[in-house]
C-alpha positions in Angstrom: 153.3 -0.2 -1.6 152.2 -3.7 -1.7 151.8 -5.5 -5.1 148.9 -8.1 -6.0 148.8 -10.6 -8.6 146.7 -9.7 -11.7 144.3 -12.5 -10.7 143.3 -14.6 -7.8 145.0 -17.8 -7.5 144.1 -20.8 -5.3 147.2 -20.3 -3.3 146.0 -16.8 -2.4 142.6 -18.1 -1.5 144.2 -20.6 0.8 145.6 -17.6 2.9 143.3 -15.8 5.2 141.9 -12.7 3.2 139.0 -10.6 3.8 136.6 -10.0 0.9 133.3 -8.1 0.6 130.4 -9.7 -1.0 127.1 -8.1 -1.7 124.8 -10.2 0.4 122.4 -9.2 3.2 122.8 -11.2 6.4 120.0 -10.8 9.0 120.9 -8.9 12.2 120.1 -11.9 14.4 122.5 -14.1 12.6 124.8 -15.7 15.1 128.7 -15.2 14.6 129.7 -18.4 13.0 131.5 -20.1 10.2 129.7 -21.1 7.2 130.7 -23.1 4.2 129.4 -22.3 0.8 130.5 -23.6 -2.7 132.0 -21.4 -5.3 130.6 -22.8 -8.7 132.1 -22.7 -12.1 135.7 -22.0 -10.6 138.0 -20.8 -13.2 141.7 -21.9 -13.2 143.7 -18.7 -13.5 147.0 -20.4 -13.5 146.4 -21.5 -17.1 146.7 -25.2 -16.0 145.1 -28.1 -17.9 142.9 -28.9 -15.0 139.3 -28.4 -15.6 137.4 -25.7 -13.9 135.0 -26.9 -11.3 133.6 -26.3 -7.8 135.5 -25.5 -4.5 134.4 -24.9 -1.1 135.2 -21.5 0.5 134.7 -20.9 4.3 132.9 -17.6 5.1 133.0 -16.2 8.7 130.0 -14.2 9.5 130.3 -11.4 12.0 127.4 -9.3 13.5 127.5 -5.8 12.6 129.1 -6.0 9.3 127.6 -3.8 6.6 
């Protein structure tokens, strides 16, 4: 059984992970990689760095539901 950290860390997000998000993508959207901004990023490592925004790359694949 794999164990997971109790919260997402930036190190985890640097790896290749697959997430499901509740968005509708038009069926004719070409497979591509898009960049969006995650706003209000929270520091879950309890560091003194201020929360901010980070870019996260999302790959869109046709046929995903």
